[in-house]
N, CA, C, O and CB atoms as a CASP TS submission, in Angstrom:
PFRMAT TS
TARGET T0000
AUTHOR 0000-0000-0000
METHOD Language model
MODEL 1
PARENT N/A
ATOM      1  N   MET     1     -55.540 -70.967  11.363  1.00  0.00           N
ATOM      2  CA  MET     1     -56.161 -69.173  11.223  1.00  0.00           C
ATOM      3  C   MET     1     -55.895 -68.031  11.942  1.00  0.00           C
ATOM      4  O   MET     1     -57.032 -67.577  12.069  1.00  0.00           O
ATOM      5  CB  MET     1     -57.503 -69.010  11.446  1.00  0.00           C
ATOM      6  N   ASN     2     -55.166 -67.273  12.491  1.00  0.00           N
ATOM      7  CA  ASN     2     -55.357 -66.147  13.028  1.00  0.00           C
ATOM      8  C   ASN     2     -56.214 -65.367  13.253  1.00  0.00           C
ATOM      9  O   ASN     2     -57.019 -65.626  12.358  1.00  0.00           O
ATOM     10  CB  ASN     2     -54.905 -65.685  12.736  1.00  0.00           C
ATOM     11  N   ALA     3     -56.650 -64.535  13.853  1.00  0.00           N
ATOM     12  CA  ALA     3     -58.425 -63.724  13.811  1.00  0.00           C
ATOM     13  C   ALA     3     -57.581 -62.572  12.258  1.00  0.00           C
ATOM     14  O   ALA     3     -58.186 -62.417  11.197  1.00  0.00           O
ATOM     15  CB  ALA     3     -59.185 -62.259  16.220  1.00  0.00           C
ATOM     16  N   GLU     4     -56.806 -62.225  12.407  1.00  0.00           N
ATOM     17  CA  GLU     4     -56.277 -60.996  11.509  1.00  0.00           C
ATOM     18  C   GLU     4     -56.722 -62.022  10.188  1.00  0.00           C
ATOM     19  O   GLU     4     -57.852 -61.915   9.711  1.00  0.00           O
ATOM     20  CB  GLU     4     -54.253 -60.383  11.711  1.00  0.00           C
ATOM     21  N   LEU     5     -55.706 -63.054   9.623  1.00  0.00           N
ATOM     22  CA  LEU     5     -56.483 -63.787   8.803  1.00  0.00           C
ATOM     23  C   LEU     5     -57.466 -63.642   7.662  1.00  0.00           C
ATOM     24  O   LEU     5     -57.486 -63.558   6.434  1.00  0.00           O
ATOM     25  CB  LEU     5     -56.949 -64.236   9.441  1.00  0.00           C
ATOM     26  N   ILE     6     -58.794 -63.665   9.391  1.00  0.00           N
ATOM     27  CA  ILE     6     -59.930 -64.449   9.461  1.00  0.00           C
ATOM     28  C   ILE     6     -60.762 -63.013   8.389  1.00  0.00           C
ATOM     29  O   ILE     6     -61.327 -63.005   7.296  1.00  0.00           O
ATOM     30  CB  ILE     6     -60.557 -64.927  11.410  1.00  0.00           C
ATOM     31  N   GLY     7     -60.413 -61.883   9.491  1.00  0.00           N
ATOM     32  CA  GLY     7     -60.161 -60.482   9.702  1.00  0.00           C
ATOM     33  C   GLY     7     -60.684 -60.094   7.659  1.00  0.00           C
ATOM     34  O   GLY     7     -61.685 -60.267   6.964  1.00  0.00           O
ATOM     35  N   ILE     8     -59.130 -59.458   7.445  1.00  0.00           N
ATOM     36  CA  ILE     8     -59.099 -59.629   6.068  1.00  0.00           C
ATOM     37  C   ILE     8     -59.555 -60.648   4.957  1.00  0.00           C
ATOM     38  O   ILE     8     -59.844 -60.241   3.832  1.00  0.00           O
ATOM     39  CB  ILE     8     -58.128 -59.560   5.949  1.00  0.00           C
ATOM     40  N   LEU     9     -59.617 -62.071   5.319  1.00  0.00           N
ATOM     41  CA  LEU     9     -60.464 -62.481   4.170  1.00  0.00           C
ATOM     42  C   LEU     9     -62.549 -62.411   4.186  1.00  0.00           C
ATOM     43  O   LEU     9     -63.532 -62.840   3.583  1.00  0.00           O
ATOM     44  CB  LEU     9     -59.862 -64.154   4.042  1.00  0.00           C
ATOM     45  N   ARG    10     -62.268 -61.815   4.987  1.00  0.00           N
ATOM     46  CA  ARG    10     -63.703 -61.470   5.499  1.00  0.00           C
ATOM     47  C   ARG    10     -64.333 -60.109   5.114  1.00  0.00           C
ATOM     48  O   ARG    10     -65.485 -59.764   4.853  1.00  0.00           O
ATOM     49  CB  ARG    10     -63.694 -61.499   7.010  1.00  0.00           C
ATOM     50  N   ARG    11     -62.944 -59.355   5.187  1.00  0.00           N
ATOM     51  CA  ARG    11     -63.036 -57.873   4.110  1.00  0.00           C
ATOM     52  C   ARG    11     -62.871 -57.756   2.106  1.00  0.00           C
ATOM     53  O   ARG    11     -63.118 -57.137   1.071  1.00  0.00           O
ATOM     54  CB  ARG    11     -61.520 -56.884   4.731  1.00  0.00           C
ATOM     55  N   SER    12     -62.380 -58.681   2.628  1.00  0.00           N
ATOM     56  CA  SER    12     -62.460 -59.577   1.117  1.00  0.00           C
ATOM     57  C   SER    12     -63.332 -59.651   0.292  1.00  0.00           C
ATOM     58  O   SER    12     -63.505 -59.295  -0.874  1.00  0.00           O
ATOM     59  CB  SER    12     -62.399 -60.776   1.155  1.00  0.00           C
ATOM     60  N   VAL    13     -64.013 -60.305   1.268  1.00  0.00           N
ATOM     61  CA  VAL    13     -65.174 -60.821   0.434  1.00  0.00           C
ATOM     62  C   VAL    13     -66.374 -60.020   1.065  1.00  0.00           C
ATOM     63  O   VAL    13     -67.458 -60.247   0.528  1.00  0.00           O
ATOM     64  CB  VAL    13     -65.385 -62.557   0.522  1.00  0.00           C
ATOM     65  N   VAL    14     -66.375 -59.573   1.586  1.00  0.00           N
ATOM     66  CA  VAL    14     -66.970 -57.728   1.442  1.00  0.00           C
ATOM     67  C   VAL    14     -67.259 -57.198   0.350  1.00  0.00           C
ATOM     68  O   VAL    14     -68.133 -56.921  -0.472  1.00  0.00           O
ATOM     69  CB  VAL    14     -66.023 -56.612   1.826  1.00  0.00           C
ATOM     70  N   LEU    15     -65.845 -57.145   0.738  1.00  0.00           N
ATOM     71  CA  LEU    15     -65.877 -55.637  -0.720  1.00  0.00           C
ATOM     72  C   LEU    15     -65.497 -56.851  -2.133  1.00  0.00           C
ATOM     73  O   LEU    15     -65.901 -56.322  -3.168  1.00  0.00           O
ATOM     74  CB  LEU    15     -63.828 -53.775  -0.473  1.00  0.00           C
ATOM     75  N   GLY    16     -65.132 -57.661  -2.307  1.00  0.00           N
ATOM     76  CA  GLY    16     -65.471 -58.172  -4.025  1.00  0.00           C
ATOM     77  C   GLY    16     -66.929 -58.082  -4.256  1.00  0.00           C
ATOM     78  O   GLY    16     -67.404 -57.766  -5.347  1.00  0.00           O
ATOM     79  N   GLY    17     -67.637 -58.371  -3.193  1.00  0.00           N
ATOM     80  CA  GLY    17     -69.694 -58.381  -3.481  1.00  0.00           C
ATOM     81  C   GLY    17     -69.708 -57.103  -3.417  1.00  0.00           C
ATOM     82  O   GLY    17     -70.085 -56.535  -4.442  1.00  0.00           O
ATOM     83  N   LEU    18     -69.384 -56.389  -2.436  1.00  0.00           N
ATOM     84  CA  LEU    18     -69.481 -54.839  -3.298  1.00  0.00           C
ATOM     85  C   LEU    18     -69.015 -53.997  -4.442  1.00  0.00           C
ATOM     86  O   LEU    18     -69.358 -52.826  -4.603  1.00  0.00           O
ATOM     87  CB  LEU    18     -69.177 -54.115  -2.700  1.00  0.00           C
ATOM     88  N   VAL    19     -68.270 -54.617  -5.171  1.00  0.00           N
ATOM     89  CA  VAL    19     -67.949 -54.552  -6.771  1.00  0.00           C
ATOM     90  C   VAL    19     -68.894 -55.075  -7.267  1.00  0.00           C
ATOM     91  O   VAL    19     -69.712 -54.533  -8.011  1.00  0.00           O
ATOM     92  CB  VAL    19     -66.748 -55.207  -7.350  1.00  0.00           C
ATOM     93  N   LEU    20     -68.877 -56.370  -6.847  1.00  0.00           N
ATOM     94  CA  LEU    20     -69.868 -56.997  -7.941  1.00  0.00           C
ATOM     95  C   LEU    20     -71.357 -56.266  -7.877  1.00  0.00           C
ATOM     96  O   LEU    20     -71.923 -56.073  -8.953  1.00  0.00           O
ATOM     97  CB  LEU    20     -70.068 -58.736  -7.630  1.00  0.00           C
ATOM     98  N   ALA    21     -71.863 -55.947  -6.923  1.00  0.00           N
ATOM     99  CA  ALA    21     -73.223 -55.370  -7.252  1.00  0.00           C
ATOM    100  C   ALA    21     -73.743 -53.468  -7.283  1.00  0.00           C
ATOM    101  O   ALA    21     -74.718 -52.738  -7.462  1.00  0.00           O
ATOM    102  CB  ALA    21     -74.068 -56.147  -6.089  1.00  0.00           C
ATOM    103  N   LEU    22     -72.569 -53.449  -7.028  1.00  0.00           N
ATOM    104  CA  LEU    22     -72.339 -51.881  -8.274  1.00  0.00           C
ATOM    105  C   LEU    22     -72.267 -52.414  -9.300  1.00  0.00           C
ATOM    106  O   LEU    22     -73.321 -52.234  -9.910  1.00  0.00           O
ATOM    107  CB  LEU    22     -70.922 -50.787  -8.290  1.00  0.00           C
ATOM    108  N   GLN    23     -71.180 -53.330 -10.167  1.00  0.00           N
ATOM    109  CA  GLN    23     -70.740 -53.287 -11.289  1.00  0.00           C
ATOM    110  C   GLN    23     -71.905 -53.845 -12.347  1.00  0.00           C
ATOM    111  O   GLN    23     -72.046 -53.623 -13.550  1.00  0.00           O
ATOM    112  CB  GLN    23     -69.468 -53.993 -11.239  1.00  0.00           C
ATOM    113  N   ILE    24     -72.902 -54.889 -11.156  1.00  0.00           N
ATOM    114  CA  ILE    24     -74.459 -54.889 -11.293  1.00  0.00           C
ATOM    115  C   ILE    24     -75.220 -53.496 -11.975  1.00  0.00           C
ATOM    116  O   ILE    24     -75.245 -52.941 -13.074  1.00  0.00           O
ATOM    117  CB  ILE    24     -75.044 -55.083  -9.740  1.00  0.00           C
ATOM    118  N   ARG    25     -75.928 -53.261 -10.370  1.00  0.00           N
ATOM    119  CA  ARG    25     -76.128 -51.977 -11.602  1.00  0.00           C
ATOM    120  C   ARG    25     -75.963 -50.621 -12.110  1.00  0.00           C
ATOM    121  O   ARG    25     -76.643 -49.597 -12.166  1.00  0.00           O
ATOM    122  CB  ARG    25     -76.925 -51.804 -11.746  1.00  0.00           C
ATOM    123  N   THR    26     -74.211 -51.199 -12.632  1.00  0.00           N
ATOM    124  CA  THR    26     -74.235 -49.849 -13.828  1.00  0.00           C
ATOM    125  C   THR    26     -74.163 -50.089 -14.667  1.00  0.00           C
ATOM    126  O   THR    26     -73.854 -49.157 -15.410  1.00  0.00           O
ATOM    127  CB  THR    26     -73.460 -48.890 -14.001  1.00  0.00           C
ATOM    128  N   ASP    27     -74.414 -51.870 -15.543  1.00  0.00           N
ATOM    129  CA  ASP    27     -74.240 -52.853 -16.073  1.00  0.00           C
ATOM    130  C   ASP    27     -75.842 -52.536 -16.364  1.00  0.00           C
ATOM    131  O   ASP    27     -76.258 -52.742 -17.504  1.00  0.00           O
ATOM    132  CB  ASP    27     -73.539 -54.107 -15.332  1.00  0.00           C
ATOM    133  N   LYS    28     -76.753 -52.034 -15.338  1.00  0.00           N
ATOM    134  CA  LYS    28     -78.945 -52.075 -15.559  1.00  0.00           C
ATOM    135  C   LYS    28     -78.583 -50.543 -16.109  1.00  0.00           C
ATOM    136  O   LYS    28     -78.375 -50.519 -17.322  1.00  0.00           O
ATOM    137  CB  LYS    28     -80.596 -52.179 -13.439  1.00  0.00           C
ATOM    138  N   ARG    29     -78.483 -49.380 -15.489  1.00  0.00           N
ATOM    139  CA  ARG    29     -78.334 -48.321 -15.835  1.00  0.00           C
ATOM    140  C   ARG    29     -78.074 -48.302 -17.053  1.00  0.00           C
ATOM    141  O   ARG    29     -78.867 -47.962 -17.932  1.00  0.00           O
ATOM    142  CB  ARG    29     -77.643 -47.782 -15.214  1.00  0.00           C
ATOM    143  N   LEU    30     -76.788 -48.715 -17.233  1.00  0.00           N
ATOM    144  CA  LEU    30     -76.656 -48.496 -18.940  1.00  0.00           C
ATOM    145  C   LEU    30     -76.846 -49.175 -20.387  1.00  0.00           C
ATOM    146  O   LEU    30     -76.393 -48.889 -21.496  1.00  0.00           O
ATOM    147  CB  LEU    30     -75.619 -48.306 -19.099  1.00  0.00           C
ATOM    148  N   ASP    31     -77.793 -50.299 -19.876  1.00  0.00           N
ATOM    149  CA  ASP    31     -79.034 -50.769 -20.669  1.00  0.00           C
ATOM    150  C   ASP    31     -80.051 -49.861 -20.427  1.00  0.00           C
ATOM    151  O   ASP    31     -79.950 -49.033 -21.332  1.00  0.00           O
ATOM    152  CB  ASP    31     -79.543 -52.172 -20.316  1.00  0.00           C
ATOM    153  N   ALA    32     -80.928 -49.574 -19.745  1.00  0.00           N
ATOM    154  CA  ALA    32     -81.854 -49.149 -19.788  1.00  0.00           C
ATOM    155  C   ALA    32     -80.825 -47.373 -20.553  1.00  0.00           C
ATOM    156  O   ALA    32     -81.120 -46.697 -21.539  1.00  0.00           O
ATOM    157  CB  ALA    32     -82.791 -49.429 -18.186  1.00  0.00           C
ATOM    158  N   PHE    33     -80.061 -47.257 -19.898  1.00  0.00           N
ATOM    159  CA  PHE    33     -79.451 -45.506 -20.852  1.00  0.00           C
ATOM    160  C   PHE    33     -79.321 -46.120 -22.738  1.00  0.00           C
ATOM    161  O   PHE    33     -79.488 -45.269 -23.611  1.00  0.00           O
ATOM    162  CB  PHE    33     -76.908 -44.778 -20.024  1.00  0.00           C
ATOM    163  N   GLY    34     -79.016 -47.642 -23.161  1.00  0.00           N
ATOM    164  CA  GLY    34     -79.235 -47.631 -24.353  1.00  0.00           C
ATOM    165  C   GLY    34     -80.348 -47.544 -25.174  1.00  0.00           C
ATOM    166  O   GLY    34     -80.487 -47.197 -26.347  1.00  0.00           O
ATOM    167  N   ASP    35     -81.428 -48.094 -23.961  1.00  0.00           N
ATOM    168  CA  ASP    35     -82.780 -48.789 -24.531  1.00  0.00           C
ATOM    169  C   ASP    35     -83.839 -47.033 -24.799  1.00  0.00           C
ATOM    170  O   ASP    35     -84.840 -46.804 -25.478  1.00  0.00           O
ATOM    171  CB  ASP    35     -83.667 -50.273 -22.899  1.00  0.00           C
ATOM    172  N   GLN    36     -82.920 -46.063 -23.823  1.00  0.00           N
ATOM    173  CA  GLN    36     -83.588 -44.931 -24.068  1.00  0.00           C
ATOM    174  C   GLN    36     -82.806 -43.751 -26.055  1.00  0.00           C
ATOM    175  O   GLN    36     -83.206 -43.123 -27.035  1.00  0.00           O
ATOM    176  CB  GLN    36     -83.249 -44.040 -22.157  1.00  0.00           C
ATOM    177  N   ARG    37     -82.164 -44.009 -25.698  1.00  0.00           N
ATOM    178  CA  ARG    37     -80.990 -43.644 -27.181  1.00  0.00           C
ATOM    179  C   ARG    37     -81.135 -44.420 -28.254  1.00  0.00           C
ATOM    180  O   ARG    37     -80.412 -43.905 -29.107  1.00  0.00           O
ATOM    181  CB  ARG    37     -79.345 -43.875 -26.943  1.00  0.00           C
ATOM    182  N   ASP    38     -81.615 -45.295 -28.673  1.00  0.00           N
ATOM    183  CA  ASP    38     -81.942 -45.925 -29.752  1.00  0.00           C
ATOM    184  C   ASP    38     -83.486 -45.678 -30.527  1.00  0.00           C
ATOM    185  O   ASP    38     -83.743 -45.932 -31.703  1.00  0.00           O
ATOM    186  CB  ASP    38     -81.734 -47.239 -29.332  1.00  0.00           C
ATOM    187  N   GLY    39     -84.825 -44.851 -29.030  1.00  0.00           N
ATOM    188  CA  GLY    39     -85.249 -44.696 -29.769  1.00  0.00           C
ATOM    189  C   GLY    39     -85.247 -43.661 -30.337  1.00  0.00           C
ATOM    190  O   GLY    39     -86.285 -43.627 -30.999  1.00  0.00           O
ATOM    191  N   ARG    40     -84.369 -42.276 -30.555  1.00  0.00           N
ATOM    192  CA  ARG    40     -83.844 -41.464 -30.918  1.00  0.00           C
ATOM    193  C   ARG    40     -82.620 -40.811 -31.587  1.00  0.00           C
ATOM    194  O   ARG    40     -82.201 -39.685 -31.318  1.00  0.00           O
ATOM    195  CB  ARG    40     -84.028 -41.301 -30.383  1.00  0.00           C
ATOM    196  N   SER    41     -82.018 -41.795 -32.638  1.00  0.00           N
ATOM    197  CA  SER    41     -81.384 -42.206 -32.865  1.00  0.00           C
ATOM    198  C   SER    41     -81.084 -42.290 -35.026  1.00  0.00           C
ATOM    199  O   SER    41     -80.154 -42.268 -35.833  1.00  0.00           O
ATOM    200  CB  SER    41     -81.694 -43.154 -31.866  1.00  0.00           C
ATOM    201  N   GLY    42     -82.606 -42.389 -34.999  1.00  0.00           N
ATOM    202  CA  GLY    42     -82.951 -41.502 -36.525  1.00  0.00           C
ATOM    203  C   GLY    42     -82.961 -41.222 -37.024  1.00  0.00           C
ATOM    204  O   GLY    42     -82.803 -41.499 -38.213  1.00  0.00           O
ATOM    205  N   PRO    43     -83.162 -40.421 -36.470  1.00  0.00           N
ATOM    206  CA  PRO    43     -82.211 -38.626 -36.860  1.00  0.00           C
ATOM    207  C   PRO    43     -80.880 -38.279 -36.996  1.00  0.00           C
ATOM    208  O   PRO    43     -80.324 -37.535 -37.804  1.00  0.00           O
ATOM    209  CB  PRO    43     -82.327 -37.567 -35.809  1.00  0.00           C
ATOM    210  N   ILE    44     -80.523 -38.842 -36.211  1.00  0.00           N
ATOM    211  CA  ILE    44     -79.211 -38.680 -36.250  1.00  0.00           C
ATOM    212  C   ILE    44     -78.090 -39.689 -37.317  1.00  0.00           C
ATOM    213  O   ILE    44     -76.991 -39.260 -37.669  1.00  0.00           O
ATOM    214  CB  ILE    44     -78.948 -38.833 -34.820  1.00  0.00           C
ATOM    215  N   GLU    45     -78.732 -41.333 -37.794  1.00  0.00           N
ATOM    216  CA  GLU    45     -78.558 -42.250 -38.767  1.00  0.00           C
ATOM    217  C   GLU    45     -78.966 -41.702 -39.500  1.00  0.00           C
ATOM    218  O   GLU    45     -78.065 -41.797 -40.334  1.00  0.00           O
ATOM    219  CB  GLU    45     -78.943 -43.373 -38.760  1.00  0.00           C
ATOM    220  N   ARG    46     -80.373 -40.570 -40.358  1.00  0.00           N
ATOM    221  CA  ARG    46     -80.370 -39.804 -41.208  1.00  0.00           C
ATOM    222  C   ARG    46     -79.288 -39.067 -41.166  1.00  0.00           C
ATOM    223  O   ARG    46     -78.365 -39.663 -40.610  1.00  0.00           O
ATOM    224  CB  ARG    46     -81.336 -39.231 -41.232  1.00  0.00           C
ATOM    225  N   ARG    47     -79.017 -37.981 -41.538  1.00  0.00           N
ATOM    226  CA  ARG    47     -78.327 -37.026 -41.244  1.00  0.00           C
ATOM    227  C   ARG    47     -77.093 -37.643 -41.479  1.00  0.00           C
ATOM    228  O   ARG    47     -76.794 -37.436 -42.655  1.00  0.00           O
ATOM    229  CB  ARG    47     -78.576 -36.457 -40.015  1.00  0.00           C
ATOM    230  N   ILE    48     -76.251 -38.294 -40.915  1.00  0.00           N
ATOM    231  CA  ILE    48     -75.412 -38.686 -41.094  1.00  0.00           C
ATOM    232  C   ILE    48     -74.896 -39.582 -42.345  1.00  0.00           C
ATOM    233  O   ILE    48     -73.855 -39.463 -42.992  1.00  0.00           O
ATOM    234  CB  ILE    48     -75.408 -38.983 -40.199  1.00  0.00           C
ATOM    235  N   THR    49     -76.162 -40.700 -42.506  1.00  0.00           N
ATOM    236  CA  THR    49     -75.839 -41.212 -44.367  1.00  0.00           C
ATOM    237  C   THR    49     -75.598 -39.776 -45.218  1.00  0.00           C
ATOM    238  O   THR    49     -74.614 -39.649 -45.947  1.00  0.00           O
ATOM    239  CB  THR    49     -77.596 -42.178 -45.306  1.00  0.00           C
ATOM    240  N   ARG    50     -76.559 -38.755 -45.057  1.00  0.00           N
ATOM    241  CA  ARG    50     -76.753 -37.400 -45.402  1.00  0.00           C
ATOM    242  C   ARG    50     -74.964 -37.079 -45.857  1.00  0.00           C
ATOM    243  O   ARG    50     -74.295 -37.381 -46.846  1.00  0.00           O
ATOM    244  CB  ARG    50     -77.537 -36.392 -43.903  1.00  0.00           C
ATOM    245  N   LEU    51     -74.786 -36.639 -45.111  1.00  0.00           N
ATOM    246  CA  LEU    51     -73.141 -36.483 -44.454  1.00  0.00           C
ATOM    247  C   LEU    51     -72.471 -37.380 -46.148  1.00  0.00           C
ATOM    248  O   LEU    51     -72.663 -36.943 -47.282  1.00  0.00           O
ATOM    249  CB  LEU    51     -72.758 -37.791 -42.245  1.00  0.00           C
ATOM    250  N   GLU    52     -71.739 -38.605 -45.804  1.00  0.00           N
ATOM    251  CA  GLU    52     -71.551 -39.589 -46.286  1.00  0.00           C
ATOM    252  C   GLU    52     -71.688 -39.496 -47.966  1.00  0.00           C
ATOM    253  O   GLU    52     -70.753 -39.477 -48.766  1.00  0.00           O
ATOM    254  CB  GLU    52     -72.359 -40.421 -45.584  1.00  0.00           C
ATOM    255  N   GLY    53     -73.043 -39.447 -48.244  1.00  0.00           N
ATOM    256  CA  GLY    53     -73.660 -39.204 -49.363  1.00  0.00           C
ATOM    257  C   GLY    53     -73.274 -38.161 -49.956  1.00  0.00           C
ATOM    258  O   GLY    53     -72.596 -38.306 -50.973  1.00  0.00           O
ATOM    259  N   LEU    54     -73.693 -36.440 -49.346  1.00  0.00           N
ATOM    260  CA  LEU    54     -72.458 -35.289 -49.969  1.00  0.00           C
ATOM    261  C   LEU    54     -70.987 -36.065 -49.880  1.00  0.00           C
ATOM    262  O   LEU    54     -70.634 -36.336 -51.028  1.00  0.00           O
ATOM    263  CB  LEU    54     -72.331 -33.619 -48.826  1.00  0.00           C
ATOM    264  N   THR    55     -70.391 -36.338 -49.276  1.00  0.00           N
ATOM    265  CA  THR    55     -68.659 -36.292 -48.927  1.00  0.00           C
ATOM    266  C   THR    55     -68.470 -37.261 -50.217  1.00  0.00           C
ATOM    267  O   THR    55     -67.677 -36.860 -51.068  1.00  0.00           O
ATOM    268  CB  THR    55     -67.940 -37.082 -47.047  1.00  0.00           C
ATOM    269  N   GLU    56     -69.160 -38.564 -50.452  1.00  0.00           N
ATOM    270  CA  GLU    56     -69.208 -39.717 -52.440  1.00  0.00           C
ATOM    271  C   GLU    56     -68.662 -38.572 -52.444  1.00  0.00           C
ATOM    272  O   GLU    56     -67.549 -38.158 -52.121  1.00  0.00           O
ATOM    273  CB  GLU    56     -70.860 -40.358 -53.902  1.00  0.00           C
ATOM    274  N   GLY    57     -70.099 -37.857 -53.076  1.00  0.00           N
ATOM    275  CA  GLY    57     -70.655 -36.923 -54.067  1.00  0.00           C
ATOM    276  C   GLY    57     -69.319 -35.940 -54.422  1.00  0.00           C
ATOM    277  O   GLY    57     -69.115 -35.730 -55.618  1.00  0.00           O
ATOM    278  N   THR    58     -68.363 -35.301 -53.387  1.00  0.00           N
ATOM    279  CA  THR    58     -67.842 -34.702 -54.417  1.00  0.00           C
ATOM    280  C   THR    58     -66.617 -34.591 -54.836  1.00  0.00           C
ATOM    281  O   THR    58     -65.903 -33.717 -55.328  1.00  0.00           O
ATOM    282  CB  THR    58     -68.128 -33.814 -54.382  1.00  0.00           C
ATOM    283  N   GLY    59     -66.478 -36.562 -54.279  1.00  0.00           N
ATOM    284  CA  GLY    59     -64.658 -36.873 -54.562  1.00  0.00           C
ATOM    285  C   GLY    59     -64.133 -37.232 -55.572  1.00  0.00           C
ATOM    286  O   GLY    59     -62.914 -37.396 -55.609  1.00  0.00           O
TER
END
């Protein structure tokens, strides 16, 4: 294997590791955001349920 191929493979491994690390970080942030949002979804769900009941009653 020549030096150019080794350099290309090395960069590919580094970029793959970077993408994987960023994906893991993004997943953690999305999970934290979902946990925050779960605590506030109660009033929204009640409003949606009320609107669904109103639309069923008019039809």
